[in-house]
C-alpha positions as protocol buffer text, in pm:
chain_id: "A"
residue {
  index: 1
  type: UNK
  ca { x: 8294 y: 10051 z: 5205 }
}
residue {
  index: 2
  type: UNK
  ca { x: 8037 y: 10290 z: 5348 }
}
residue {
  index: 3
  type: UNK
  ca { x: 7680 y: 10190 z: 5270 }
}
residue {
  index: 4
  type: UNK
  ca { x: 7519 y: 10498 z: 5117 }
}
residue {
  index: 5
  type: UNK
  ca { x: 7148 y: 10506 z: 5049 }
}
residue {
  index: 6
  type: UNK
  ca { x: 7084 y: 10764 z: 4782 }
}
residue {
  index: 7
  type: UNK
  ca { x: 6750 y: 10626 z: 4662 }
}
residue {
  index: 8
  type: UNK
  ca { x: 6527 y: 10908 z: 4547 }
}
residue {
  index: 9
  type: UNK
  ca { x: 6818 y: 11151 z: 4505 }
}
residue {
  index: 10
  type: UNK
  ca { x: 6920 y: 11312 z: 4177 }
}
residue {
  index: 11
  type: UNK
  ca { x: 7296 y: 11357 z: 4132 }
}
residue {
  index: 12
  type: UNK
  ca { x: 7483 y: 11544 z: 3864 }
}
residue {
  index: 13
  type: UNK
  ca { x: 7853 y: 11482 z: 3831 }
}
residue {
  index: 14
  type: UNK
  ca { x: 8026 y: 11721 z: 3594 }
}
residue {
  index: 15
  type: UNK
  ca { x: 8309 y: 11576 z: 3393 }
}
residue {
  index: 16
  type: UNK
  ca { x: 8181 y: 11224 z: 3449 }
}
residue {
  index: 17
  type: UNK
  ca { x: 8254 y: 11061 z: 3115 }
}
residue {
  index: 18
  type: UNK
  ca { x: 8581 y: 10908 z: 3238 }
}
residue {
  index: 19
  type: UNK
  ca { x: 8827 y: 10886 z: 3524 }
}
residue {
  index: 20
  type: UNK
  ca { x: 8735 y: 11006 z: 3871 }
}
residue {
  index: 21
  type: UNK
  ca { x: 8404 y: 11159 z: 3757 }
}
residue {
  index: 22
  type: UNK
  ca { x: 8294 y: 10830 z: 3603 }
}
residue {
  index: 23
  type: UNK
  ca { x: 8390 y: 10643 z: 3920 }
}
residue {
  index: 24
  type: UNK
  ca { x: 8186 y: 10887 z: 4130 }
}
residue {
  index: 25
  type: UNK
  ca { x: 7887 y: 10850 z: 3897 }
}
residue {
  index: 26
  type: UNK
  ca { x: 7913 y: 10472 z: 3919 }
}
residue {
  index: 27
  type: UNK
  ca { x: 7930 y: 10473 z: 4300 }
}
residue {
  index: 28
  type: UNK
  ca { x: 7631 y: 10706 z: 4327 }
}
residue {
  index: 29
  type: UNK
  ca { x: 7435 y: 10484 z: 4087 }
}
residue {
  index: 30
  type: UNK
  ca { x: 7525 y: 10179 z: 4296 }
}
residue {
  index: 31
  type: UNK
  ca { x: 7395 y: 10367 z: 4601 }
}
residue {
  index: 32
  type: UNK
  ca { x: 7059 y: 10418 z: 4427 }
}
residue {
  index: 33
  type: UNK
  ca { x: 7082 y: 10775 z: 4300 }
}
residue {
  index: 34
  type: UNK
  ca { x: 6948 y: 10885 z: 3964 }
}
residue {
  index: 35
  type: UNK
  ca { x: 7263 y: 11000 z: 3786 }
}
residue {
  index: 36
  type: UNK
  ca { x: 7317 y: 11276 z: 3533 }
}
residue {
  index: 37
  type: UNK
  ca { x: 7635 y: 11214 z: 3338 }
}
residue {
  index: 38
  type: UNK
  ca { x: 7793 y: 11532 z: 3203 }
}
residue {
  index: 39
  type: UNK
  ca { x: 8057 y: 11589 z: 2940 }
}
residue {
  index: 40
  type: UNK
  ca { x: 8150 y: 11817 z: 2653 }
}
residue {
  index: 41
  type: UNK
  ca { x: 8075 y: 11581 z: 2363 }
}
residue {
  index: 42
  type: UNK
  ca { x: 7773 y: 11373 z: 2274 }
}
residue {
  index: 43
  type: UNK
  ca { x: 7992 y: 11073 z: 2191 }
}
residue {
  index: 44
  type: UNK
  ca { x: 8168 y: 11062 z: 2529 }
}
residue {
  index: 45
  type: UNK
  ca { x: 7843 y: 11118 z: 2721 }
}
residue {
  index: 46
  type: UNK
  ca { x: 7668 y: 10840 z: 2527 }
}
residue {
  index: 47
  type: UNK
  ca { x: 7960 y: 10602 z: 2586 }
}
residue {
  index: 48
  type: UNK
  ca { x: 7965 y: 10676 z: 2961 }
}
residue {
  index: 49
  type: UNK
  ca { x: 7587 y: 10633 z: 2991 }
}
residue {
  index: 50
  type: UNK
  ca { x: 7606 y: 10299 z: 2809 }
}
residue {
  index: 51
  type: UNK
  ca { x: 7888 y: 10184 z: 3035 }
}
residue {
  index: 52
  type: UNK
  ca { x: 7706 y: 10278 z: 3354 }
}
residue {
  index: 53
  type: UNK
  ca { x: 7385 y: 10116 z: 3233 }
}
residue {
  index: 54
  type: UNK
  ca { x: 7578 y: 9795 z: 3173 }
}
residue {
  index: 55
  type: UNK
  ca { x: 7778 y: 9808 z: 3498 }
}
residue {
  index: 56
  type: UNK
  ca { x: 7489 y: 9909 z: 3725 }
}
residue {
  index: 57
  type: UNK
  ca { x: 7170 y: 9733 z: 3607 }
}
residue {
  index: 58
  type: UNK
  ca { x: 6853 y: 9927 z: 3678 }
}
residue {
  index: 59
  type: UNK
  ca { x: 7028 y: 10261 z: 3717 }
}
residue {
  index: 60
  type: UNK
  ca { x: 6830 y: 10573 z: 3627 }
}
residue {
  index: 61
  type: UNK
  ca { x: 7068 y: 10768 z: 3410 }
}
residue {
  index: 62
  type: UNK
  ca { x: 7060 y: 11054 z: 3166 }
}
residue {
  index: 63
  type: UNK
  ca { x: 7334 y: 11232 z: 2982 }
}
residue {
  index: 64
  type: UNK
  ca { x: 7385 y: 11602 z: 2932 }
}
residue {
  index: 65
  type: UNK
  ca { x: 7633 y: 11775 z: 2704 }
}
residue {
  index: 66
  type: UNK
  ca { x: 7749 y: 12122 z: 2803 }
}
residue {
  index: 67
  type: UNK
  ca { x: 8062 y: 12335 z: 2790 }
}
residue {
  index: 68
  type: UNK
  ca { x: 8074 y: 12475 z: 3143 }
}
residue {
  index: 69
  type: UNK
  ca { x: 8281 y: 12773 z: 3027 }
}
residue {
  index: 70
  type: UNK
  ca { x: 7973 y: 12889 z: 2829 }
}
residue {
  index: 71
  type: UNK
  ca { x: 7710 y: 13057 z: 3048 }
}
residue {
  index: 72
  type: UNK
  ca { x: 7435 y: 12978 z: 2794 }
}
residue {
  index: 73
  type: UNK
  ca { x: 7528 y: 12610 z: 2790 }
}
residue {
  index: 74
  type: UNK
  ca { x: 7518 y: 12600 z: 3170 }
}
residue {
  index: 75
  type: UNK
  ca { x: 7170 y: 12757 z: 3165 }
}
residue {
  index: 76
  type: UNK
  ca { x: 7051 y: 12494 z: 2916 }
}
residue {
  index: 77
  type: UNK
  ca { x: 7193 y: 12223 z: 3143 }
}
residue {
  index: 78
  type: UNK
  ca { x: 7007 y: 12372 z: 3440 }
}
residue {
  index: 79
  type: UNK
  ca { x: 6685 y: 12385 z: 3238 }
}
residue {
  index: 80
  type: UNK
  ca { x: 6730 y: 12021 z: 3134 }
}
residue {
  index: 81
  type: UNK
  ca { x: 6796 y: 11912 z: 3494 }
}
residue {
  index: 82
  type: UNK
  ca { x: 6593 y: 12150 z: 3712 }
}
residue {
  index: 83
  type: UNK
  ca { x: 6600 y: 11939 z: 4029 }
}
residue {
  index: 84
  type: UNK
  ca { x: 6936 y: 11834 z: 4172 }
}
residue {
  index: 85
  type: UNK
  ca { x: 7001 y: 11698 z: 4519 }
}
residue {
  index: 86
  type: UNK
  ca { x: 7373 y: 11627 z: 4482 }
}
residue {
  index: 87
  type: UNK
  ca { x: 7622 y: 11825 z: 4276 }
}
residue {
  index: 88
  type: UNK
  ca { x: 7978 y: 11709 z: 4224 }
}
residue {
  index: 89
  type: UNK
  ca { x: 8185 y: 11969 z: 4041 }
}
residue {
  index: 90
  type: UNK
  ca { x: 8449 y: 11755 z: 3875 }
}
residue {
  index: 91
  type: UNK
  ca { x: 8477 y: 11906 z: 3526 }
}
residue {
  index: 92
  type: UNK
  ca { x: 8779 y: 12090 z: 3408 }
}
residue {
  index: 93
  type: UNK
  ca { x: 9010 y: 12096 z: 3113 }
}
residue {
  index: 94
  type: UNK
  ca { x: 9372 y: 12005 z: 3160 }
}
residue {
  index: 95
  type: UNK
  ca { x: 9642 y: 12241 z: 3040 }
}
residue {
  index: 96
  type: UNK
  ca { x: 9753 y: 12160 z: 2688 }
}
residue {
  index: 97
  type: UNK
  ca { x: 10082 y: 12348 z: 2712 }
}
residue {
  index: 98
  type: UNK
  ca { x: 10353 y: 12400 z: 2972 }
}
residue {
  index: 99
  type: UNK
  ca { x: 10285 y: 12675 z: 3228 }
}
residue {
  index: 100
  type: UNK
  ca { x: 10491 y: 12947 z: 3058 }
}
residue {
  index: 101
  type: UNK
  ca { x: 10343 y: 12866 z: 2718 }
}
residue {
  index: 102
  type: UNK
  ca { x: 9980 y: 12871 z: 2832 }
}
residue {
  index: 103
  type: UNK
  ca { x: 9809 y: 13179 z: 2691 }
}
residue {
  index: 104
  type: UNK
  ca { x: 9590 y: 13420 z: 2883 }
}
residue {
  index: 105
  type: UNK
  ca { x: 9297 y: 13300 z: 2672 }
}
residue {
  index: 106
  type: UNK
  ca { x: 9355 y: 12941 z: 2788 }
}
residue {
  index: 107
  type: UNK
  ca { x: 9381 y: 13053 z: 3151 }
}
residue {
  index: 108
  type: UNK
  ca { x: 9048 y: 13238 z: 3113 }
}
residue {
  index: 109
  type: UNK
  ca { x: 8887 y: 12924 z: 2974 }
}
residue {
  index: 110
  type: UNK
  ca { x: 9016 y: 12720 z: 3267 }
}
residue {
  index: 111
  type: UNK
  ca { x: 8885 y: 12983 z: 3508 }
}
residue {
  index: 112
  type: UNK
  ca { x: 8548 y: 12999 z: 3333 }
}
residue {
  index: 113
  type: UNK
  ca { x: 8515 y: 12621 z: 3353 }
}
residue {
  index: 114
  type: UNK
  ca { x: 8660 y: 12545 z: 3695 }
}
residue {
  index: 115
  type: UNK
  ca { x: 8526 y: 12848 z: 3878 }
}
residue {
  index: 116
  type: UNK
  ca { x: 8234 y: 13013 z: 3695 }
}
residue {
  index: 117
  type: UNK
  ca { x: 8086 y: 12687 z: 3568 }
}
residue {
  index: 118
  type: UNK
  ca { x: 8097 y: 12539 z: 3916 }
}
residue {
  index: 119
  type: UNK
  ca { x: 7956 y: 12857 z: 4074 }
}
residue {
  index: 120
  type: UNK
  ca { x: 7669 y: 12877 z: 3826 }
}
residue {
  index: 121
  type: UNK
  ca { x: 7571 y: 12517 z: 3896 }
}
residue {
  index: 122
  type: UNK
  ca { x: 7610 y: 12554 z: 4273 }
}
residue {
  index: 123
  type: UNK
  ca { x: 7386 y: 12863 z: 4273 }
}
residue {
  index: 124
  type: UNK
  ca { x: 7119 y: 12658 z: 4099 }
}
């Protein structure tokens, strides 16, 4: 394993309440970064923060809830976390219907989350 030293760095990992995002958040915490856990619900964010705090003693962690498809929610996230050294854009909903049954509205939501949400955070 590569020995990363991220002490003094602030990292935000979108979609980090489970799966790959959670694993990235954990590895960054182990490397010394202050970690911002992001998700769409308070419950999932709180659960992920508690898990990371238990798994990585001494980690500096905070949780932020935001729907990245909502420009206002992204702005509130940016205001809550004004200084970011590392951004990992991992958030994104998964299709809930087969391709031919996915509505235009759902495709717009995916686009707003995957593309516009990521772009808004990257610009910050």
